[in-house]
Every structure is written in C-alpha cells, then in structure tokens.
N, C-alpha and C positions, 0 to 999 in steps of 0.2 A: 296394262295390268302385269307383265312380265318385269316392266321398268321398276314398278312399284314394289314387286317381290323382290327385286334384286336390290333396291335400296333398304327395304328391310332387312334382308340377310346381310348386307353390309354395315348397318347399323348395329344388329345383332353380334356381329363379328367384333365390331369395336367395342361393344360393350363387355362382350368375353373376354377380351384381351385385356379390357382395363382393370375387369375384375382379377383376372389372372395376376396382373401385374402388382396390383395392390396386394394381393396375399403374398407374394413372392417378397415384395419390400418388406412388409410386415415380419414373415419367417425370419429373413435374413437380419432385420434389426434386432429381433428377440436374441439371436445369437452371437451379434457384435458389437451392440451398444454398450454392453456392460464390462467390454474388454478394459481392464487397467482404468476402471472407473468406479467411484464410491457409489454404493446401493442407492442412495437418495438420487444422487445425480442420473443415475441410470434409469431409475423409475420415473423422474420428470421427464428425461428424452425420449423414453418408451411412450409415456402418456401421449406427448406431443405428435411423435410419429403414427401411433396406431389410431389416434382419434383423429387428428387433422394432418394427414400424410402430404398435403399438398404444400401445407406451410412447415410442418415439423421436418421433414427430410431435407428441404433445402437449408432450412437452418443448421440443421445437425451437420450437413456437410460444409458448411461454410464456418460454422463457429464450434461445434461440439467433436470434431474427427479427432482421435487422438494423434494422427499424424502430425497435425500442426505443433503440438506440444512436444513430441519425439524431435521434429524440426528446430525448434528452438532450442531444445537440449543439446542438439549437435552443434547447432551454432555458438552457442553458450561456451561448449568445450573447447571450440575451436579457437573463439576469441581469447579465451584465458590461455591456451596455449601459445598464442602469439604475442599475447602481452607479457605472459609470464606470472607465476605466482610467488612472489620473493618471500612471503610469510609462510608457505606450507610447511617448511622444515623446521619452523619455531616449536617450542613446547606450547602445548594447549594452555598449560596453566603458566604464568610468567615468574621469572626468578623473585624469590621474597613475598609471594602472594601467600595470605593467610585464609584460605577459605574452608568452609565447612564440607564436607563430605557430599552433601545434597548440592551445594551450588557447584563445587568442583565436576560432579557429574553432568550438570547443565552446561558448563562450559564445555566439557569434553563433547557433548552431543553437538554443540554449534560448530567446533572445529571439526568434528569428524564430516558433517554436512556441507560445510562452506572453505573448508582449508584456510580458515581465519581464526587464529588464536586470541585468547584474551590477553590484553597487554596494559603497562603501566602508561598512563596519559594524563594530562593536566587539563584540569576543567577552569574555563575561564568566565563562565556565566551562564544563567539561563535566561532568555528572554521571552517574557510573557507578554510583552507590550507590542502591535503590530509593527507601528512607525518606528518604535524603538529598535526593534530587530533589525529593520531594513536599514536604519542608519546606523547600526553596528556593523553589519555586512558593507555598506559603503565604506566604511570608515577603515576595514580589515583590506578592501580593494585599494583604496588610496597608499595603503602600506606596501603593494604588493612590489616584489621586485623582478621575478621572473615569469610566474605563470599565476592565471586567474582561472580556474575550472569551475562551472557552474552548471548543476545538472536539476532541472525544476520542472515540474508537471506542467502548471499553468504559467505562462508569461505573458504580459502584458506592460507595454510602456506608456504609464500615465503619470497623472501629478505626483501622485504618491511612490512611484519606484523610479522616478527620473532622478531622484538622488543616487541611487544604485548603478543606473546604466551610465549617468554622467561621469560616476568614478571609475567603471569600466571604460569609458571613452578616454578619460585622463591617461589610465593606465596602458590603454594602447599606445597613445601618442608618445608615451615615454619607452615604447620598446617592448613592454610587457605583452606575453601571449595570452590573450583573454579568448578563451573557448565556451560556447554555450551549447548546452542541449536541452531541448525542451520539446513535450509531447505535442503532435501536430491536432489530433482529436481534442486534446484537453485545453488547446489555446485558441482553436479556430473560431469558436462562436463569439469572443469578446471585440468589442470595438478596436479597430486599429489594426486587427491582425494582418489585413492585406499590406499595409504597409509597413508592418513590424521588421520583416526582413529585410527591407532597404534601410531603414533607419539603423539596424545593428549592425550592418555592412559598413553603412557611411561612418559608423562610431569605430569602426575597426575591430569590430568583435567576429571571430570565426565561428559561426553558428551553424547546427544543423539539428533537423526535426529527428526525434525518435520515432521509431518505428512507422513512418509515414506511410499512407494508403497511396498507392500508385497504380490503379486499375489499368490506366491507358500505358502503363510501362510493362505489362504482363508480370508485376510484383504484388501478387496476392499476399494479404496479410488477416488474419482475424481483427476485424474492427475492433473487438472487445478486449484485446491483449495490450495494455498501455503500460507505458513507463512511468510510473507514479513517484518516482524518488525525488527527494529535495536534498541537494548537497550544495556546499562551496567549499572549495580547495582552495588555498593562497599559499603560493610557493612550497606547497608539498608538505608544509609544517603547519598551518592553521587551517581547521575546519570548522564549517557550521553544519547542524544537521536538526530536522524537525519536521513539522507538519506544513510549515508555511509556503504557500505559492508567491510568486512575484508578482502580485497584482494589488490594487488598492483594496481596502478590506469590504467593500460594497460590492465587489465584483463587478464593477462598471455597469451596474443595473440601477436604472431609474426607479424600478419598482423597490429595490432594496433599498434606495436612497429615502424614498418616500417614507417607508415604514421605518426605519432606523435599522435596518438590518444589516449586521457587520460580522465577519467571519473572527473567531477567536483562536489563535494558533501559538506554538513556541518555537524556537530555535534555541540549540545549545550551541557553545562555543568550546573548541578544544585545541589543544596541541599535542604534538609527540607522536608514537608511533601507530595510535588510530588514524590519524589522517593519513600515513602511508596506506592504509586499508581503504581508505575513502578514495583515496587518488586510484588505487587499483581499479576498484569498481566502475570509476569514471573512465579509465582507460579503456577496460574492456567494452563498456556500452559506446564509447567514441569509436573504438575500432569496428564494431558492428554496424554502425551508420556510416564510416567514412573509409574503410578498410585501411585506414593511416594508425600506425602504431607511436604512442606516445612513450617517450622514454621515461620509465618511472625512475624516481630518485633513490639512490642506495640507502639501504635501510640504516637508520639511526640507532644510537645508543639506546637498547631497550631496559637498561637497568633502572632500579625505584629510584625515586627522587622523594625526598621529604614533601607531602601534600599531594602526591600523584593519587589518581582514581584508577581502580581495575575495571574496564570496560571491554567490550567486544562488540565487534560490528557482525551484523548478520544479515547479508543480502538474501533477496529470494525470489521467485519469478517463476514462469514457464520454463526456463532454462535451468531450473533446480527440479529435478524429478521427486526429491525427498521432502518438499513443503518445511523448508527451515524454519520459517515465522512460525507456521501453523503448531509445530512441534515443540518450539521455544514457549509459545504461550501456554500448551497443554502442561508443559513442564512446570511452567510457573504455577499454575493453578494447582496442581498437585503437591508443590513445594510449600505452598500457604498453609500455616499452623494456627493462624490466630485471625489474620486480617488479609483481605484481598481486596484491592481497588483497581477498576478496570473503567477506562474513559475512553468511548469512541464514539464518534458522530454515526458511523453505521456498523451496527452491530448484528451481525446475521450469522452465528455461529454453526460451524459444521457439527454433525453428532458428537464427534468426538471431544470437541471443546464444549458443547452443551452439557454432555454427562460429566465431563470433569468439573464445571461449575456446581452442577446440582450435587455432585458428590462432596464437594467442598463444604457447601451448605450443611449436608448430613452430618459432616465430619465435625461440624460446631464452628466452622470458620464463617466470621462477619463479612459479607461480600456487598460492597458497594459498586453499584454499576450507574456511570454518569453517560447520559445520552441528551439529546435536545428535546424539548418540549415540542417543537414542530420542526420536522425534517425539511432539508431544503430541496430533497428529491422524493417524487410521489411514491414510487414503486419501493424504494428501499425504506421508505419509512413505514409504509404499511408491512411490509415483509419483516422488518423487525419488531412491528408491536406484535405481531402473531406470537412472539417468544414470551411477552411480558408475563401473562398469566401463569405458565409454568415455571417461570422464575419466581415470581413473588410468593407462591404457593411454597416452593422449596425454601424461601426465606431470604432471597436476594432483594435488597433494598436498593430501588430504582430511584434515582435522582435525575430530573429533568430540568435542563439548564434553559432559563427563562427565554422565550421568545421576545422581542424577534431575533436576537442575536443567534448565531449558529456556533456552537463549541466544537472546532474542528481539530482541537488538540488529541494526540493519541498517545496515550501512555498507559501502562499498568504498574502497579506495586502489590508485592506479595511479601507479607510480614514487614510492613515499613517501619515500625518499633523494634525490630529483632533481626535475624540473620534474612538481610533483605536481597530479593533480586527484584529490578527493575526494569523497565524496558519503554522507549521511547523512538518516535521517528515518522516514517509515512504510512506506516501499515495500519489499517483499520482492523478491527475484529470481524471481519465479514468473509464470506467465500469468494469474493472478487479479489481481496487482497491475498487470499492463501493460496490462490491458484491462478489468477488471471494476470494481475498486476505484477511487475517488477518492483518491489519495496525495497528498502533499507531500513533495517532496525538497529538501535544501538542498546545492548544490554549493560546495565550497570549493577553493581553491588552495594554492598553497606559503605556509604562515604557522602560528600557533599552533594553529589548529585541526586541521590536518591532522598538525602533530606530536604533539597528544594523543591522536589518534585512531590514530597510529602505536604510542603507546607503549602503547594501549589494547589493541592487537591483539596485542602482544606479551605483555600479561598473559594473554588470553584462550587464546592459542597453549601458553603455558604451562601451562595446565590440560588442553589438550586431549591427545588420543592419535591419532596419526595412524595412518589406515586403510592396510593394505596389501592387494596384490592377491593375496597368498596367503589372508590372511584371509576376502577377499570371495568368492573361490572354493569358499570350503566351505560358503555358504548352501545350503538344502536347496532341492529343485526345488518345494516348495510354495510357499516365500517368493518365488522368483524369479516364478513364475506370478502372484502378486498384484502384484508391482513391476511385470510388463508389462501386466496388465489395468487397474492404476490409473493408468499412465502414459497409457492410450488416454482415460480420462475428463477428465485435465486439458487435453485439447485441445477440448472441449466448450464453446465459447464463441460 
C-alpha cells in the first residue's frame, strides 16, 4: 500500500512539474516571441507554442529564434568588410541620369539599404526561352578569358544543362578560374546529386554548397534559410541575372514529363558597372562559404554611353536586417499611378505589401497579378489562394497561367507606359523571399529592359485566363479551410 501511495505521489509530482513548466514556457513565450518580429509572425508562433508546445517550442528554437538572423547579419557584415564594397562611395544616382523625383527616391532607398548605387550599364538581351538562355550562358562561358562565377539555387547536370557544364569544362581546361555556388537543400532531391560533386571536380570546377547543413560537424543552420540567387558573371564584365535554375525544364521528374509540366523562366544579359555589383555579391557569398577572398576587379569607367540603361542591383536576405527587396516592392506599388503588373509564382505578401496593393486599387491603379493555375507546391499554393478573394474584391485582376506549365518568372512593372520602375530577378513576392532566402533583384527604369518586360507581360497575359469572383466563390469548404490553415504557416518566420 505504501509503494502504491509513493508511486501516486511521484506521478502527481511529475504532473505538477509538467504543468508548471508548461505555464512557465508559455509566459516566457508571450514576452519574448514578439521581439523584433512582425505582429503576424508573432501571432502565428505564439499560437503554435501555446496550443502545441511540444511541437511549437522546438520549431521556434530551431527556426524562429531572432538570434539566428542576428548571427547571419553579423556574418554578412564581416564578409562585406573582408571583401570590400568598392561601390559604396559612388553617388546613388549616376552622372547624366534623368530620373523623376519619385524614381530617384527609390534609388536612394536601395542605395541606403545595400550600399549599391544605380549605374549605367548595357543591356544585351532578355531570354524567355529556357533552352535558349542556357545556350546563351554557355556561349558566354566559352568566351571567358579569366573567370567564370556562377551562383544558382538548383543545379543538376543533365542532358539540357550539359551544354553549360561542358562549356565550363572547356573554360577550366584553358586556365579560366571557374567557380560555382549552389544550394544544398535546393539541389539534393534531384537525380544525379550524389555524383554531381565528383563530376564538377573532374570538370575542373571549383564548387561549394551554400549554407550546407552539417549537423555532425556541430554547424547548425536554420534549414529553411536558403540562398536562392541566380547569377552568372564572366570576366567581371558580362553578367546574367534572372529566375532560372540550372536544371532541365521538367526538373527531372517523370511525373512532370508525363503531364507536360515545364518551368517558364527568364534571364537577362548585361555588361558594365552592374556586373561589378554582381561580382561583389558573389564574392561575399563565396567568402562566407570558403573563407577565401576573391580579388574584385578595379572599377570600370561609369560614365554614360549611348544606349546605356540605368539599373540598380538590390541584394537581400537574412543578412540584411532592413528587408531591402520588400521595401523596394512596396515603393514600386506606391509609385504606380495607372498600371501595376506583378508576376510571381509564389505570392504570399506580408501585411505592408498587401495593404499597398489594395490601396493602389483604391487609388484607381489597374493591378494585374500573374500566378499559376496550379502551384507546384501544396502549402504555398493554398496559402496564396487565401488572398485571392480580398484582392479581387479590391479590384485586382488575377490571371492564372495555364497548367501544367509553371510560370516561374518573377518581375514587376509600375506604370510600364510612363515613368516606369521595373524589377526582375530571383525574389518571389512572398514572406520567404522577403525574410528567409538570400535573393538578388535588378531594378530598372524606363528603357529597353522595361519595354521588353512589358512585351513579355503581354505575351504571358495572352496565355492566361482571368479568375473571376464568381468562379472563386464556388470553391468547396475543404479547400477554403486548407487555404486559411496554410496561410497561418506562411507567417512562421
């Protein structure tokens, strides 16, 4: 009898201790989770911790702690100090540039947040054809004399990309320094990944993974912080930037091949001072992964030439505490007077961007949003669908790119027929790109690039079908429930 009472007492003690611990964790969470965090994100994390503490607390410690972002910011600053910022002293607006006061203010914003000014650069073409862009990049590599620097989120050596990697092999064989950064988590699920490193090494390519997970080396990193950038720099004077990964357009999936699903992307080719900014971004990321400094080329003449474009590179990511790409997107939306075109495969705006878009509609701006009819990501697809009703009620025209294709191009245009601001690059218009991924965006103003982007938008719109409120109202309760549930997960940052 005594043993039974003792066991019961012990059990009660453990229950009481567990209850006290539960309350202590929740009380601490209420006062700490919101630190340096947006209200929507704070609310989502608190819901997870308060209602499911066994799951919510470990997830927060692993993925939500602000310490991780502060650490990334410190590393970013250290890397930039080692590599240098040769463009930091240049004026925000280049000599001879004629910009409206509003556009100039956006340029100064970007310069303040990133130390990268707007520059005169030469535009050599926009490549909307998937195979054509890879061929153009391979051709540029074949012309390289000194360096080839590639930074791409997803890399696979397959029949489509062989032309690029074969060009890299030839470049390395003639003494060109070929360096490649690609994301471990982004690439590891595709066929051939296990042999990829060996093939790259045999080709003479100096390659490294970005932000690799190394739990057995006591090197912890948030698994959801990824380097999503897509850049190619040749000899420090020719560069490509856009949304395209280095993998065949069906992403090596039999299911995609059977259904005819392929990714639709763009790359843009440039030369001139903007490529120096690309080189600096690559050098900083290279240093963070290798502790090796790449000597940056001396700054070239930044004076204007006939036919030059005014462009500005805007890097962003956890190392930038001020969210440069989100502020750029918000500024663009507020800049629009007549027409705003947004194209993003993953559209999950934070509160500030959502309110900016709704306000633009109320100001009489026509807003066209291009998304996919069927998303390739279950959670993201449902999360972004939860915004459609409110957007359409405000007057946003939602155009869905027909399945099975995946419109993966990311760009935006404010007033394409007037005082234009445009952006393109790797950044989606979602919370992941704003706060979790390292991204790089190219801002352009009125000129040939914005004109070609406008023409491309017209091509995409012709392929799309506009979603109506009547169609959307017929969605079943199950899908609506999933939409709203997935929307909550998007705020867990």
